[in-house]
N, C-alpha and C positions, 0 to 999 in steps of 0.2 A: 801115154801108153805105159809109163812106169807104174807098177802096182802101188797102189797105196801101201804105204809102208806098214800093213797089217801085222807082218812078222816083226816089225821094228817098233811098233807102238808100245805104250805102257802095258797094255794087257799081255802082249807077247812076252815082254821082258819079265813080267811077274810069273809067267808060265815056265820060264826056263828053270831047269832043275837046280836046287840049291847045292852049293859046293860045301864040302865038309870043312868046318873051322878047325883051327889048331888050338889045342889046349895050352893055356899059359899059366905060369905060376904067379904071374903078377896079379895082385889082388884087384888092382884097378881094372885090368882087362877082364878079370872074371866077372866084374860087375857090369861091364858094358855089353850090350846086345851083340850077337853075331853080326858080322858085316853085312851078310845077306839079309838079316832081319832089319838092320838099319836101312838098307836100300829099299826093302819092301815098304817100310813106313814112309819114306820119301816119295816113292812112286805112287803109293796109295793116296797121299795128300795131293800130289800133282794130278792124278786122274780125277779126284774129287773136284778139284778146281776146274778141270777141263769140262766135266759134266755140268758145272755151274755156268759155263760159257764165259768165264772171265778171261779176257784177252791178256790181262796182265798176269795171269796165273797166280792171282791172289789166293792165299790159302786160308780157309776159315777153320778155326779150331772148334772142338765140341762146345766150348763155352762161348762161342760167338766172337771171339777175338780174332783179329787179322794177324797174319804172319807176313813178314817181309816177302816181297815178290821173288827175291833171289835166294830165299832160304834153301829151297830144294837143290838148286845148282851148287850153292856153296857147300852144302852137306855131301853131295855126291863128289864134288871136287876133293873134299877132305878124305872121303873114303878111298878115292883113287890114290891120293898121296900115301895113305896108310897102307893100302893093299894094292900095289901096282901090278901084282900078278893075278888079280881076280878078274877073269874075263868078263864075267857078268857085269861087274861094276864098270869096266872099260866101256862095254857096249851101251849101258844106260847113260854114261857120261857123254858118249858120242851122240846119242839121240838127243839128249837135252841141249847139248851145245849146238847141234844142227837146228833144232826147233827155235832156239833163241837167236839165230842168225850168225852164230860163231862158226861158220863153215870150215875155216881153216883149222880151228881147234878139233872139230869133229873129224876132219880128214886125217889129221895127225894120229888121233886115237885109232881110227879105223885101219890106217896103214900099219900101225903097230900091232893091232890084233890080227890082221890078215897075214902078217909076217911070221906068225906062230904056226907050228905044225898043226895039221888037222883041218877039218872043214869049219868055215865060219859063214854060213849062208846069210844070216841076218846082216852082218858087217858088209858082205859083198853087195847086198842089195842097196844098202844105204850109200855105199861108196860108188856104186854104179849110178845112182841118182845124182850124186855130185859131179861125177865125170860127165854125164849127159848134159847137165846144165852148163858145163864148160865147153860142150861140143866135142869132147874127146871120146868118140864112139869106139875107136880102136882099142884104147885102154879098157873101156868098159867091157867090150866083147871078150878080150883075152882074159880079164879077171873072171867073168862069168863062166867061161869055158873051163878054167881051172877048178872053180868051185863046183860045177856040175859034175866033173870027173870024180870029185871027192864026195859029193852028195847027189847022186843021180835021181833020187826020188823026191827031191825038194821042189814042190810045184812052183813056189814063188821065184825060184832061180830061173825056171823056164819062162815065166811071164816076163821077167826082167830081160831075159835074152830076146824075147819077141820085141820088146821095146827098142833094143838096139838094132835088130834087123829092120824094124819099121823105119827108124831114122836113117838107116843106110840104104833104104830103098829096096831091101831084099824081102819082098812081100811073101813070096812062096815059102822061104825059110821061117818068116814070122808066123805064118799060119801053122806050120808044122810044130813050131815051139808051143803055140797055144794049144794045139791038139794034145800034145804030150802033157802040158800043164793041167788040162782038164782031166785027163786020164789019171793024173796023180792027185786029183782032188781040189783043184782050183775052182772057185765058185763059177758056176755056169753063167750067171749074169755078167760077171766081169769079163770072161773070155768072149761072150757074145758081143759085148760093147766093143772090145778091142778088135774083134774080127770086123765089126762095122767100120772102124777107122781104117783098117786095111782095105776093105772093099771100096771105101770112099776114095782113098788115095789112089786106087787103081781105076777109078771112074766106073766102078761096077755099082751104080747107084741103087738098083733095085735090090741087089744082095746087101748093100750097106743098110738100107732102110729096113729090110727083113731082119737083119741082125740087131738093129737098135730096137725094133718091135719086140724081138725075143728077149732082149735084156730088160725091157720095161715090164714085160709080162712076169718075168722072174723077180724083178725088183722095181715095183711101180714108182718108188720115190727116187729113181736114179735121174737126178737133174741133168747130168751130162748127156745121157742118151736122148732125153727130151729136147735138149738144146740142139743136138745134131739133127734130130728129125725136123725141128722147126726150120733149121737152116736149109733143109732139103725139100721143104714142103711145097716149093714151087715146081719141083721136078715131077713130070708125069709118072715116072717109075715108082714114086713113092705113094701116090694116091692120097687118100684122106688120112690126115694124122690126128683127127679129132679124138678117136678112141684112145690113142696113147696119151693125149693131153688130159683126157677125163680120168684115166687111171692115175696119172700124176696128181691131179687135183684131189681125187678121193684119198690117196695115200697121205696127203698133207692135212686132210680134215680131221 
């Protein structure tokens, strides 16, 4: 149920507004790129590696040479050491630490960021994901409630809240959170899929299958919804799932 970290991925990080850099009289600093520009370069390299499908996050330069797998993380770590007050760098570092399996490091950075004044929805969503993996739904719920009060129009916070309610068995509250999320612009295919999970948990199998069908109609390559339909294919409430399977095959061809 936890949204894919769309708001936390590299594309989202690249979209966060640049912070103004400080002018320095140090000639060496004047020659170095702005920290946000340096971060953009590392995130662009990392995103390029992801598109290539390299699980090692190997980076290929324009000349075809490889760069050490840890280069991006090392550079972002160095940026954080140089600019510990730059929240964008903190968030990028937390995401990279999380993706590399350094969950405690990511949690430390996220907690530092969330302790600062103002709203930090991306940090709250990733911190929620960590808390839910630990089974700490109470902490996750309280964190999201605080962030929703600060940024009530942030759709992904509502989706994350629906995840917490789902795990707590509060299905009516989860449905309401998804309704608000969709009103705020959350993708309809994603909310449809999550509604399917809620209906399935409530043993409302026909409603669950209808929701999965709706998700596949909106996003035919949604493997998770196809898998749920296959799991329910023996239930009379779901009927024939062949149409959904054909849509999925066509999307992959």
